[in-house]
C-alpha positions in Angstrom: 34.2 22.6 14.0 36.2 19.5 15.1 35.2 17.5 18.1 38.5 18.3 19.8 37.5 22.0 19.8 34.2 21.2 21.4 36.1 19.2 24.0 38.3 22.2 24.6 35.4 24.5 25.0 33.7 22.2 27.5 36.7 20.7 29.1 37.1 23.1 32.1 33.8 21.6 33.5 35.6 18.3 33.9 38.9 19.8 35.0 37.1 21.7 37.7 36.2 18.4 39.4 39.9 17.8 40.0 40.2 21.1 41.9 38.5 19.6 44.9 41.2 18.3 47.3 41.3 14.5 47.8 39.5 13.6 51.0 41.2 11.7 53.9 39.5 9.0 55.7 37.2 10.8 58.1 34.4 9.8 60.4 31.1 9.7 58.7 29.7 13.1 58.1 33.0 14.9 58.6 34.8 16.9 55.9 38.2 15.9 54.7 41.2 18.0 55.7 41.3 21.1 53.5 37.7 20.8 52.5 34.9 23.2 53.3 32.7 22.0 56.0 29.1 21.1 55.3 27.2 24.3 55.1 30.0 26.0 53.2 30.3 26.6 49.5 31.6 23.7 47.4 34.6 25.4 45.9 36.2 25.0 42.5 33.0 24.7 40.5 32.8 26.2 37.1 31.7 29.8 37.1 31.3 29.8 40.9 32.7 32.5 43.2 33.0 32.4 47.0 30.0 34.7 47.3 27.6 32.9 45.1 28.7 29.2 45.2 26.0 26.7 46.1 26.0 25.4 49.7 25.6 21.7 50.7 24.1 21.5 54.2 23.7 17.8 54.5 27.0 16.0 55.4 25.9 12.8 53.7 25.0 14.7 50.5 28.3 16.5 50.6 30.3 13.4 51.0 28.4 11.7 48.2 29.1 14.6 45.9 32.8 14.9 46.8 33.3 11.2 46.7 31.9 11.1 43.1 33.8 14.0 41.6 37.1 13.0 43.1 37.2 9.7 41.3 40.0 9.4 38.8 38.6 6.5 36.9 35.9 7.8 34.5 33.7 4.8 35.0 33.8 5.2 38.8 33.1 8.9 38.5 30.1 8.3 36.2 28.8 5.7 38.6 29.2 8.0 41.6 27.6 11.0 39.9 24.7 8.9 38.5 24.1 7.6 42.1 24.4 11.1 43.5 21.8 12.5 41.1 19.4 9.7 41.7 19.7 10.0 45.5 19.7 13.8 45.6 17.6 14.9 42.5 17.1 18.4 44.0 20.6 19.0 45.3 22.0 22.5 45.0 24.9 20.8 43.2 22.7 19.2 40.6 23.9 21.6 37.8 27.6 21.1 38.7 27.1 17.3 38.9 25.4 17.2 35.5 28.2 19.3 34.0 30.9 17.0 35.2 28.8 13.9 34.2 28.3 15.3 30.7 32.0 16.0 30.3 33.0 12.6 31.6 30.6 10.8 29.3 32.1 12.9 26.5 35.6 11.8 27.5 34.6 8.2 27.3 33.1 8.7 23.8 29.6 7.7 24.9 27.6 10.1 22.7 24.2 8.9 23.6 24.9 9.4 27.3 26.6 12.7 26.7 23.5 14.0 24.9 21.3 12.7 27.7 23.3 14.4 30.4 23.4 17.6 28.4 19.7 17.6 27.8 19.1 17.1 31.6 21.5 19.9 32.3 19.6 22.3 30.0 16.4 21.3 31.7 18.0 22.2 35.1 19.8 25.3 33.8 18.3 26.7 30.5 21.2 29.2 30.1 23.9 26.6 30.5 26.1 27.5 27.5 28.3 24.5 27.9 25.4 22.0 27.5 23.8 24.2 24.8 27.2 24.2 22.9 27.5 20.5 23.0 23.9 19.9 22.0 23.9 22.4 19.1 27.1 20.9 17.8 26.2 17.2 18.1 22.7 17.6 16.8 23.9 19.6 13.8 26.6 17.2 12.8 24.3 14.2 13.3 21.7 15.8 11.0 24.4 16.5 8.4 25.5 12.9 8.7 22.0 11.7 7.8 21.0 10.6 11.3 17.3 11.5 11.8 18.1 14.7 10.0 14.7 16.4 10.3 14.4 16.1 14.1 18.1 16.6 14.8 18.3 19.7 12.6 15.2 21.2 14.4 16.9 20.4 17.7 20.1 22.0 16.6 18.3 25.1 15.6 16.6 25.3 19.0 19.8 24.8 21.0 21.7 27.1 18.7 19.3 30.0 19.2 19.1 29.3 23.0 22.9 29.4 23.1 23.1 32.7 21.2 20.5 34.2 23.7 22.4 32.8 26.7 26.0 33.6 25.6 25.9 37.3 26.6 25.0 36.2 30.1 27.9 33.7 30.4 30.2 34.6 33.2 33.9 34.1 32.9 35.0 30.9 34.7 37.3 31.4 37.7 40.9 31.2 36.7 40.3 31.9 33.0 42.1 34.8 31.4 40.3 37.5 29.4 41.9 36.3 26.2 41.0 32.7 26.7 37.4 33.6 27.8 36.9 35.7 24.6 38.3 32.8 22.5 35.9 30.4 24.2 32.9 32.7 23.5 33.9 33.1 19.9 34.1 29.3 19.5 30.7 28.9 21.1 29.2 31.6 18.9 30.6 29.7 15.9 28.9 26.5 17.0 25.6 28.2 17.7 25.6 30.1 14.5 26.5 27.0 12.5 23.4 25.1 13.9 21.1 28.0 13.2 22.6 28.6 9.7 22.3 25.0 8.6 18.7 24.8 9.7 18.0 28.1 7.9 19.5 26.8 4.7 17.3 23.7 4.9 14.3 26.0 5.4 15.5 28.1 2.4 15.8 31.1 4.6 18.8 32.2 2.8 19.2 35.6 4.5 19.5 34.0 7.9 21.7 31.2 6.5 24.1 33.6 5.0 24.3 35.7 8.2 24.7 32.8 10.6 27.0 30.7 8.5 29.3 33.6 7.7 29.9 34.0 11.4 30.5 30.3 11.8 32.8 30.1 8.8 34.9 33.1 10.0 35.4 31.2 13.2 36.0 27.9 11.5 37.5 28.5 8.0 38.8 24.9 7.8 35.4 23.3 8.4 33.9 22.0 5.2 30.6 21.2 6.8 30.1 24.9 7.4 32.0 26.5 4.5 30.2 24.6 1.7 26.7 25.2 3.1 27.6 28.9 3.2 28.5 28.8 -0.5 25.1 27.2 -1.2 23.3 29.9 0.9 24.8 32.5 -1.4 24.3 30.7 -4.7 20.8 29.4 -4.1 19.4 32.7 -3.0 17.3 35.0 -5.2 19.0 37.2 -6.2 22.1 35.1 -6.3 25.2 36.4 -4.6 27.7 35.0 -7.1 30.8 36.6 -5.8 30.5 35.3 -2.3 29.0 32.0 -3.4 31.8 31.2 -5.9 34.5 32.2 -3.4 33.2 30.0 -0.6 32.6 27.3 -3.1 36.2 27.4 -4.2 37.3 27.5 -0.6 35.2 24.4 0.1 37.0 22.6 -2.8 40.3 23.4 -1.0 39.2 21.9 2.3 37.0 19.1 1.1 37.5 16.1 3.5 38.3 13.7 0.6 39.2 14.0 -3.1 36.0 12.3 -3.9 34.0 15.0 -2.2 35.9 17.7 -4.1 35.2 15.9 -7.3 31.5 15.8 -6.6 31.1 19.5 -5.8 33.5 21.0 -8.3 31.2 20.8 -11.4 28.5 22.8 -9.7 30.8 25.5 -8.4 32.7 25.8 -11.7 29.3 26.0 -13.6 28.3 29.0 -11.4 31.7 30.6 -12.2 31.2 30.1 -15.9 27.6 31.4 -15.8 28.7 34.6 -14.1 32.0 35.2 -15.8 31.0 33.9 -19.3 33.9 31.5 -19.7 36.2 29.2 -17.6 39.3 31.3 -17.9 40.7 32.3 -14.5 39.0 29.3 -12.8 42.3 27.5 -11.9 43.8 30.7 -10.5 40.7 31.3 -8.4 40.8 27.8 -6.9 44.5 28.3 -6.0 43.8 31.6 -4.4 41.0 30.2 -2.3 43.2 27.3 -1.2 45.9 29.8 0.0 43.5 32.2 1.9 41.2 31.0 4.7 39.1 34.2 4.3 37.9 36.0 1.2 40.3 38.9 0.3 38.8 42.3 0.5 39.7 43.0 -3.1 38.3 39.7 -4.5 36.0 40.1 -7.5 35.1 38.3 -10.7 34.6 40.0 -14.0 31.0 39.4 -15.0 30.0 38.1 -18.4 28.9 40.7 -21.0 25.2 41.4 -20.8 23.1 40.6 -23.9 23.1 44.3 -24.8 27.0 44.2 -24.6 27.0 41.1 -26.9 24.8 42.9 -29.3 27.0 46.0 -29.3 30.1 43.9 -29.9 28.4 42.2 -32.8 27.5 45.5 -34.4 31.1 46.7 -34.0 32.6 43.6 -35.4 30.3 42.4 -38.2 28.5 43.8 -41.3 24.8 43.4 -40.6 24.2 42.1 -44.1 26.6 39.2 -43.3 25.0 38.3 -40.0 22.8 35.3 -39.6 19.1 35.6 -38.6 19.7 34.7 -35.0 22.3 37.5 -34.7 19.7 40.0 -36.2 17.2 38.7 -33.6 19.6 39.2 -30.7 20.4 42.8 -31.6 16.8 43.8 -32.5 15.4 42.3 -29.2 18.0 43.2 -26.5 20.4 45.6 -28.2 20.5 49.3 -27.6 18.2 51.3 -29.8 21.1 52.7 -31.8 22.5 49.3 -32.5 19.1 47.9 -33.5 18.6 50.9 -35.8 22.0 50.3 -37.4 21.2 46.7 -38.2 17.6 47.1 -39.4 18.4 50.1 -41.6 21.1 48.0 -43.2 18.7 45.1 -44.2 15.4 47.0 -44.6 14.2 47.0 -48.2 16.9 44.6 -49.4 16.2 41.1 -50.6 17.7 38.5 -48.3 17.8 34.7 -48.6 17.5 32.4 -45.7 17.5 28.6 -45.5 16.2 26.0 -43.2 13.1 27.9 -41.9 10.3 25.9 -40.3 6.7 26.6 -41.5 4.5 27.5 -38.6 1.4 28.3 -40.7 0.8 28.6 -44.4 -1.6 30.1 -47.0 -1.1 30.9 -50.7 -0.5 34.6 -49.9 1.4 34.4 -46.6 3.6 32.2 -44.5 4.7 32.4 -40.9 8.1 30.9 -40.3 10.6 30.2 -37.6 14.1 31.1 -38.9 16.4 30.8 -35.9 17.2 27.5 -34.3 15.9 28.7 -30.9 12.5 29.6 -32.4 12.5 26.5 -34.5 12.9 24.4 -31.3 10.2 26.5 -29.6 7.9 26.2 -32.7 7.6 30.0 -32.5 7.2 32.3 -35.5 9.8 35.0 -36.1 9.1 35.8 -39.8 5.9 36.8 -41.5 6.4 36.4 -45.2 4.0 38.0 -47.7 4.4 36.3 -51.1 5.0 38.2 -54.3 2.4 36.0 -55.9 0.1 33.3 -54.5 1.7 29.9 -54.0 0.2 27.2 -56.2 -1.7 24.6 -54.2 0.7 21.8 -55.3 3.7 23.8 -54.0 2.1 25.1 -50.8 4.3 23.9 -47.9 2.7 22.1 -45.0 3.0 23.2 -41.4 6.3 21.8 -39.9 8.0 21.6 -43.3 11.5 23.1 -43.8 11.9 25.6 -46.6 14.4 28.1 -48.1 13.0 31.5 -49.1 13.8 35.0 -50.2 12.1 38.1 -48.7 12.5 41.8 -48.2 12.4 43.0 -44.6 10.1 46.0 -44.1 9.1 46.2 -40.4 9.7 44.4 -37.1 8.3 44.1 -33.6 10.6 43.7 -30.6 8.4 41.7 -28.2 7.3 39.3 -29.4 10.0 39.4 -32.0 8.7 39.2 -35.6 10.1 40.5 -38.9 7.6 41.3 -41.6 8.9 40.7 -45.1 7.3 41.0 -48.4 8.1 40.0 -52.0 8.4 36.5 -50.7 9.6 33.7 -53.0 10.2 30.0 -52.3 13.6 28.8 -53.3 14.3 25.4 -54.7 18.0 25.5 -53.7 19.6 26.1 -50.4 20.0 29.8 -49.9 23.5 31.2 -50.2 23.3 32.5 -46.6 23.1 28.9 -45.4 21.2 27.5 -42.5 20.8 30.1 -39.7 23.0 29.5 -36.7 21.7 29.4 -33.2 21.8 32.8 -31.6 24.3 33.5 -28.8 23.0 32.5 -25.4 21.2 35.3 -23.6 22.7 35.4 -20.1 21.1 36.7 -17.0 22.2 40.1 -15.8 24.8 39.9 -13.1 23.5 40.1 -9.6 23.9 43.5 -7.9 27.2 43.6 -6.0 
């Protein structure tokens, strides 16, 4: 949320000071014309009504308060209010004086003094939503800017939660329409939820972060500092909420504060899209759609990538098993449906096959264990057990780690851990016609439940 919005939310506290009539020169202790006499309510204060307004009984205290709040010059008003609060620390007008002091410091751009006044106001009035709003907002944005982030984020969380607890008890200020009051509360709710949500994200409490930041983002769809963290809350959770995370990530790209920021975050969001969808087609259209829509359309969805079982089924439909490479056999036999696995293994069982580029995991004259797919070669993991048709002579026995070409006849296999048992093994002196096995298609995670 922009600072101007916070100013608008809190501004009526300052404007209220101007609702007190200008005093005429009066004898000491006498009220100005048009002013309530000492002992009457101090009118025009935020949230006050004639029946519940605080009463100043001491004429000197009354004059000190009115003299301070009627100052037009911010510096003079600040000086008068600070003097009033020092001289009358227990005044019935302490809360009102602190509200006006807080707003005046904010008008002058003195953030440190604004925070100090807001903190004192919350100490005097723990349910003061104006002060809680300002503290939650400033502490959160300071933390996100790297200013003492640990302490400021903890403070933001505290003030955000206090604000959410106090907001239902917030009375409509006098002279405020119902529509404006509701808008004000919605803005405050967005600020409080943003503070709680950012802190929850930092604590890896993704459920709270998603819930709170969603409220904040709905209230502030143009605020990158809220929208991008909401994307991360969805994408970093387990299980990942890819649909929401990718949408808000694309939305964050559209509202990034600078082109450099957009350039920094785009690779991560696009990678999440490709991981879920299986390719980058449609990415440009998604970014354009997110740019045009502040909120996620109700019909928004992303087609998920095929599951490993889907990949296996497509392979069986499109390719003769005897022309598949070893990695493709492994994919189908390990993650494919049983009928697909049966189709492939029945096609190669009992038939001599030649494979090249296998890595020797262990060797003996009668039997070799080998890694035939590139994945298993990299992992130094056996996926073939080859029983030789005749003992290998000692001078030809391959060493562990060597690369060989061979021929064998598949007979049985186990699914997990994957291992094909072949017999009638023969070492080949030339590269096998089938060529070096290719790396098997990547096994993608199952899409998160929608």
